[in-house]
NUDO-359150 format. One line per field, with one value per residue: residue number from 1; residue in three letters; y, x, z of N, C-alpha, C in turn. Coordinates in steps of 0.001 Angstrom, whole numbers, plus 500000, padded with zeros to 6 digits. Atoms other than C-alpha are relative to their C-alpha. Example, Ala and Ser with C-alpha at 12.3 -4.5 7.8 and 13.67 -1.06 7.14 Angstrom:
BEGIN
num = c(1;2);
residu = c(ALA;SER);
ny = c(498810;498810);
nx = c(500890;499180);
nz = c(500000;499940);
cay = c(495500;498940);
cax = c(512300;513670);
caz = c(507800;507140);
cy = c(501200;501090);
cx = c(500900;499230);
cz = c(500000;500730);
//
This chain:
BEGIN
num = c(1;2;3;4;5;6;7;8;9;10;11;12;13;14;15;16;17;18;19;20;21;22;23;24;25;26;27;28;29;30;31;32;33;34;35;36;37;38;39;40;41;42;43;44;45;46;47;48;49;50;51;52;53;54;55;56;57;58;59;60;61;62;63;64;65;66;67;68;69;70;71;72;73;74;75;76;77;78;79;80;81;82;83;84;85;86;87;88;89;90;91;92;93;94;95;96;97;98;99;100;101;102;103;104;105;106;107;108;109;110;111;112;113;114;115;116;117;118;119;120;121;122;123;124;125;126;127;128;129;130;131;132;133;134;135;136;137;138;139;140;141;142;143;144;145;146;147;148;149;150;151;152;153;154;155;156;157;158;159;160;161;162;163;164;165;166;167;168;169;170;171;172;173;174;175;176;177;178;179;180;181;182;183;184;185;186;187;188;189;190;191;192;193;194;195;196;197;198;199;200;201;202;203);
residu = c(MET;PHE;THR;GLY;ILE;VAL;GLU;GLU;LEU;GLY;GLU;VAL;VAL;ARG;THR;THR;GLU;THR;GLY;THR;ASP;SER;ALA;LEU;LEU;ALA;ILE;ARG;GLY;PRO;LEU;VAL;THR;SER;ASP;ALA;ARG;HIS;GLY;ASP;SER;ILE;ALA;VAL;ASN;GLY;VAL;CYS;LEU;THR;VAL;VAL;ASP;VAL;ASP;GLY;GLY;VAL;PHE;THR;ALA;ASP;VAL;MET;GLY;GLU;THR;LEU;ARG;ARG;THR;ALA;LEU;GLY;ALA;LEU;ARG;PRO;GLY;ALA;PRO;VAL;ASN;LEU;GLU;ARG;ALA;ALA;ALA;VAL;ASN;SER;ARG;LEU;GLY;GLY;HIS;ILE;VAL;GLN;GLY;HIS;VAL;ASP;GLY;VAL;GLY;GLU;LEU;LEU;SER;ARG;GLU;PRO;ALA;ALA;GLN;TRP;GLU;THR;LEU;ARG;PHE;ARG;LEU;PRO;ASP;PRO;LEU;ALA;ARG;TYR;VAL;VAL;GLU;LYS;GLY;SER;ILE;THR;VAL;ASP;GLY;VAL;SER;LEU;THR;VAL;ALA;GLU;VAL;GLY;ASP;ASP;TRP;PHE;ALA;VAL;GLY;LEU;ILE;PRO;THR;THR;LEU;LYS;LEU;THR;THR;LEU;GLY;VAL;ARG;GLN;ALA;GLY;ASP;PRO;VAL;ASN;LEU;GLU;VAL;ASP;VAL;LEU;ALA;LYS;TYR;VAL;GLU;ARG;LEU;LEU;GLY;ALA;ARG;ALA;GLY;GLY;GLY;GLU;ARG);
ny = c(498716;499135;498899;498825;499707;500970;500866;500193;499403;501041;499481;501013;500763;500124;499910;500934;500249;501452;500218;498657;499208;500758;500243;500965;499280;500574;498951;500629;499295;501040;499778;500300;501210;501079;501228;500048;500990;499670;499957;498595;499108;498656;498588;499433;498380;499987;501116;501252;500830;501230;500578;500945;500697;498978;500805;499757;498355;499434;500664;499435;499639;500060;499161;500131;498851;499370;499473;499086;498657;499283;499627;499803;501387;499860;499330;500894;500431;500703;498736;499284;500357;499974;500539;501402;500593;501546;499860;499901;501271;499577;499787;498900;498687;499209;498875;498821;500292;501213;499653;501018;500343;500025;498654;499084;499070;499547;498399;499686;499023;498742;499150;500512;498834;500728;499507;500388;501682;500666;499416;500095;500248;499822;500909;500205;500840;500549;499580;501260;500688;498812;500038;501088;499309;499126;499685;500849;501517;501193;500423;501163;499332;501016;501254;499579;499355;498476;499067;498620;498603;498867;500481;498781;500523;500906;500283;500053;500117;500884;499719;501282;500213;500278;501360;500420;499424;500888;501578;500296;499173;498691;499267;499847;499648;498785;499349;500382;501474;500659;500758;500996;499484;500644;499390;500520;500917;499839;499234;500504;500705;498847;499593;501066;500674;498732;499927;500922;499389;498884;500275;501159;501440;500436;501219);
nx = c(499587;498835;498901;499977;498719;500520;498717;499888;501136;500588;500871;501048;499926;501574;500959;500837;501051;500177;501361;500236;499159;498724;499199;498856;499057;498884;498794;498569;499075;498462;499136;501031;500118;498788;500449;501242;500610;501150;500422;498961;500557;499269;500750;500005;500412;500146;501077;499089;500590;499151;499253;500765;499203;498748;499748;499295;499656;501390;500810;501362;500516;501535;500413;501367;500578;499667;498706;499955;500913;498952;498801;500199;499767;500968;499607;498656;500190;498643;499029;499950;498762;500207;498821;500179;499400;500330;499926;498671;499371;499800;498619;499480;500109;501093;499464;500898;500651;501048;501158;500991;500656;501639;500315;501124;500874;499082;499980;499940;498727;500460;499032;498504;499343;498938;499102;498754;499560;500875;501250;500991;501303;500917;501047;501879;500213;501151;500012;499555;498374;499180;499508;498876;498738;499114;498605;498640;500469;500266;501363;499627;500674;499890;499365;498718;499943;499635;500203;500862;499453;500998;501615;501291;501153;500748;499049;498656;499072;498739;498707;499591;498324;499969;499920;501667;500736;499630;500016;501466;501328;499943;499394;500617;501189;500162;501301;501263;499879;500339;498554;500289;499159;500264;499602;499341;500848;499819;500839;501267;500221;499924;501438;500968;499510;500702;501416;500516;499691;500925;501469;499939;499700;498621;500063);
nz = c(499565;500917;499432;500849;501094;501203;500659;501440;500546;500936;501041;499996;501326;500281;498718;499972;498764;499136;499297;500328;498874;499631;501177;499649;500453;500266;499848;500426;498959;499827;498666;498766;500080;500046;498680;499866;500068;499415;498684;499435;499897;500704;500313;501191;499705;498569;499922;500152;501063;499975;501189;500267;501029;500550;501579;500716;499857;500041;498783;500128;499078;500136;499493;499747;499370;498833;500642;501025;499443;499208;500787;501561;500934;501029;500905;500821;501534;500463;499679;499036;499022;498558;499188;499689;498946;499327;498690;499104;498686;498647;499802;500696;499401;499938;500431;499962;498775;500280;500859;499952;501444;499614;500435;499027;500818;501292;499900;501584;500154;500271;500718;499929;500297;500370;499635;500760;499902;499577;500250;498942;500726;498941;500294;498957;498916;499524;498603;499033;499774;499762;498915;499818;500798;499410;500628;499861;499791;501142;500506;501117;501250;500596;499763;499783;498853;500049;498728;500141;499878;499667;499997;499745;499574;500793;501046;499628;501091;500044;500770;500857;500784;501466;500119;500352;501091;500994;499652;499245;500561;499416;500927;500863;499322;500638;499402;500408;499902;498811;499436;498689;499272;498683;498939;499333;499287;498489;499392;499427;498972;498701;499954;499481;498543;499070;500203;498853;498687;499776;500100;499203;500048;499680;499130);
cay = c(491260;493694;496408;498820;498496;497528;494833;495065;497195;494634;494783;493607;491084;490642;491284;488385;488886;485870;486680;489850;490996;489423;489096;487268;489236;488119;490105;489782;489989;488052;488865;488178;484711;483392;481506;482121;479070;478806;480068;482941;486310;489338;493062;494500;498496;497831;494922;491849;489197;485373;483443;481160;480237;480918;480347;481617;485042;485659;484929;485137;486112;486148;489364;489584;492218;493697;494486;496069;498329;499547;499901;500990;497426;497871;500426;498222;497529;495267;497198;499029;499099;497997;497821;494313;493046;489571;489009;489900;487025;486663;487247;490248;493761;496129;498943;500688;500053;497438;497284;495040;495039;495712;499040;501718;503858;505326;508831;510462;512536;516283;517761;517074;519910;518713;519956;519495;516147;515117;515623;516499;515000;515850;513744;513827;512205;510415;512119;508859;508248;512124;511140;508771;510833;512916;514884;512718;509505;506375;506223;503538;504942;502168;499589;502249;503077;506883;509699;512532;515691;517964;517181;519534;518733;516851;516356;515165;515390;513231;513714;511309;510606;509634;505982;505832;507964;505528;502123;502503;503946;506900;508283;508194;508955;511908;514466;512959;509061;506945;505615;502748;504097;502227;504107;503116;500166;501174;504118;502546;500214;503223;504683;501492;500995;504854;504474;501417;503301;506447;504315;502077;498907;498908;495553);
cax = c(503668;505567;508023;506943;510165;508784;511066;509789;507614;505205;502617;498957;498415;494509;491625;488954;485555;484780;481127;479193;481485;484817;487849;490873;494099;496878;500060;503721;506432;509937;511289;508419;507453;510987;510006;506477;504263;500343;499181;502156;501364;502295;501437;500268;499857;500049;497028;498200;497050;497244;499037;496333;498909;502249;503149;505946;506820;502769;500955;497197;495103;491604;490142;486983;484346;485517;488885;487476;485105;488140;490966;491964;492627;489254;490445;493739;493378;495883;499102;498812;502243;502042;504178;505089;506364;506765;505992;508890;511223;511728;515622;515399;515809;513123;514158;510597;508054;505226;503253;499980;498645;495314;494300;492545;491258;491998;493400;494026;497082;496395;499631;503359;505852;509342;512544;516269;516839;513381;509723;506998;503692;500634;497560;493791;493540;490382;488949;488755;492633;493455;493879;496728;498766;501591;504635;507666;505332;505073;502309;502124;500943;500082;502345;505444;506714;506879;507648;505223;506419;503683;500102;496945;493472;492502;495832;499367;502890;505884;509200;510181;514082;514691;515247;511160;510310;512032;511326;507317;504112;504640;506828;503981;501022;499111;496691;493345;494769;493457;496088;495929;496627;497549;498234;500835;499398;501105;499079;495994;496728;497796;494295;492468;494683;493778;490528;490183;492159;489868;486576;487849;488566;492073;492699);
caz = c(507590;505345;505555;502795;500965;497144;495677;492394;489879;488472;485875;485594;482924;483333;485574;485648;487324;489183;490281;490688;493872;493359;490760;489938;489102;487157;487870;486114;488626;488058;491288;493679;491997;491918;495398;495224;496195;496469;499794;500139;500599;498169;498525;495600;495975;499587;499554;500960;498392;498647;495784;493965;491113;489562;485752;484107;486205;486460;489784;490266;493069;494092;495335;497157;497668;500646;499060;495819;497987;500446;498031;494421;493167;491560;489372;488018;484139;482027;482043;484879;486907;490464;493339;494573;497858;499155;502855;505451;506775;510084;509689;507512;508104;508938;506381;506413;508949;510075;507299;507750;503976;505622;503704;505965;503328;499637;499365;496027;494872;495082;493643;492799;493205;491654;493143;492168;493484;494981;494649;497237;496631;498380;498922;500437;503852;504620;507886;509647;509360;510263;513434;513115;510887;512352;511000;510736;511369;509206;506758;503757;500142;497871;499657;500001;503463;503749;506145;506744;505808;506302;507530;507546;508474;505269;503539;503968;501975;501603;500176;497226;496325;492874;493793;494697;492116;489926;491469;492676;491189;493010;490022;487697;489598;488232;490209;490654;490997;493645;496437;498873;502346;505554;508742;511298;513085;516387;516584;516498;519004;521375;520471;521632;524879;525872;524872;527198;530064;529910;529590;532644;531032;532209;534266);
cy = c(500312;500869;501183;500630;499234;499758;500199;500822;498784;500629;499142;499438;500109;500168;499216;500308;498764;499859;501575;501166;499537;500031;499292;500809;499233;501169;499364;500510;499036;499552;499220;498769;499123;498896;499899;498526;500273;500122;501093;501219;501331;501351;500552;501654;499877;499107;498920;499037;498452;499152;499066;499145;500639;499556;501222;501656;500569;499246;500412;499728;500634;501633;500363;501562;500986;500748;500879;501097;500876;500087;500586;498999;499941;500614;499767;499648;499204;501245;500780;499663;499754;499825;498612;499764;498861;500182;499789;498619;500311;500406;501212;501508;501081;501161;500805;499898;498889;500489;498785;499273;499998;501584;500597;500782;500518;501471;500276;501317;501123;500570;499466;501177;499422;501180;499526;498600;499155;500541;500087;499827;500147;499274;500524;499226;499704;500553;498943;499641;501417;499759;499114;500539;500962;500456;498899;498708;499440;500001;498902;500561;498857;498943;500467;500615;501440;500818;500865;500936;501107;499079;501144;499267;498858;499349;499835;499901;499192;500520;499027;500225;499176;498531;499429;500462;499094;498501;499720;500683;501103;500853;500455;500092;501413;500713;499123;498196;499689;499571;499029;500659;498983;500758;499037;499121;500234;501227;500035;499152;500973;500650;498954;499889;501410;499988;499092;500567;501167;499267;498991;498587;499417;499067;499983);
cx = c(500902;500799;499815;500972;499578;501027;499939;498516;499563;498787;498599;499787;498533;499128;498658;498775;499524;498705;499693;500642;501429;501042;500987;500888;501404;501207;501509;501125;501052;500212;499075;499451;501253;500134;498775;499578;498492;499977;500823;499270;500623;499101;499897;499317;499625;498657;500315;498882;500369;499988;498889;501133;501252;500239;500929;500310;498722;499412;498495;499661;498656;499862;498688;499414;500628;501132;499660;499256;501195;501124;499831;500090;498652;500239;501125;499163;501312;501092;500642;501393;499246;500983;500095;500797;499906;500219;501458;500419;500386;501815;500101;500120;498931;500186;498634;499419;499180;499098;499176;499642;498480;499863;498883;499211;500705;499872;499841;501356;499310;501101;501403;500796;501739;501161;501268;500411;498717;498485;499093;498471;499178;498763;498811;500225;498790;499755;500099;501386;500744;500766;501322;501055;500851;501181;501160;499693;500215;498626;500588;498836;500173;501358;501595;500013;500666;500231;499302;500864;499554;498980;499064;498973;499452;501125;501221;501086;500833;501043;500404;501496;499695;500134;498382;499523;500478;499270;498542;499101;500078;500776;499221;498450;499728;498871;498648;500304;499617;501081;499616;500835;499874;500762;500748;499321;500259;499007;498552;499883;500247;498577;499257;500521;499572;498997;499392;500287;498836;498331;500022;500011;501437;499882;501313);
cz = c(498919;500332;499041;499225;498459;499700;498486;499423;499074;499311;499869;498815;499557;500926;499417;500972;499877;500379;499696;501145;500089;498743;500333;499202;499585;499935;499602;501289;500155;501401;500850;499940;499737;501068;500286;499912;500123;501530;500457;499565;499024;500359;498638;500188;501746;500753;500000;499344;500312;498473;499831;498911;499569;498964;499319;500839;500122;501319;499903;501204;500072;500915;500089;499922;500805;499672;498941;500894;500705;499548;498574;499265;498881;498609;498951;498498;499524;499594;500864;500591;501427;500860;500851;501057;500633;501726;500567;500428;500979;500380;498940;500546;499686;499411;500236;501306;500202;499115;500239;498367;499910;499646;500905;499331;498562;499975;498464;499894;499564;498837;499855;499865;499835;500770;499239;500113;500577;499400;501071;499419;501091;499911;501096;501082;500437;501521;500822;500348;500437;501432;500387;499392;500537;499064;500646;500543;498677;499425;498446;498672;499023;499837;500238;501623;499751;501349;499654;500086;500575;499942;500167;500396;499009;499168;500845;498951;500208;499034;499281;499391;498682;499677;500250;499219;498580;500036;500510;498986;500009;498832;498980;499986;499460;501221;499923;500443;501634;500739;501174;501256;501377;500979;500670;501111;501296;500584;500104;501020;501004;499840;500868;501526;500988;500181;501387;501353;500726;500222;501247;499673;500192;501541;500649);
//
């Protein structure tokens, strides 16, 4: 489990195809690798990946075809910045919201609107996810826990403070860029429970 509070802005060192439908990512992140071991979980742009090896501040992780198809990780190239977060410790503060690192879909940055002390970013929202996104609710964009400022039928907007713009990839994303989206898991559980009740599945 993660919190959506990015710990470090890392960098893709290399991407290696390991088959017709898989890849190995090597990512530089001195902070997140400081205590990382084989088998640990690190979220990369909101995608939970398992550490294969750590060497000199660089960790490697296997990415299978399912992940490449359902996320924007397949578009990463050497030199690309990435948001990194280690799995939450049981004694840590939950500064963002409950994030699983299981991407629900890929959105797209539609526009940026700068203001004096913040920026408003508007993203395309895939239709299957729209019912889970509400104004003032939580959403994860490339691993960053954010509060929804506005929502439309096929889009949502968030306001970013200078710290978020400086310390995450959202500060450099441009219109047309793909982003990984994870909706609030609590909304999905509520839908499931209400659906079971409506269908007579309650016991």
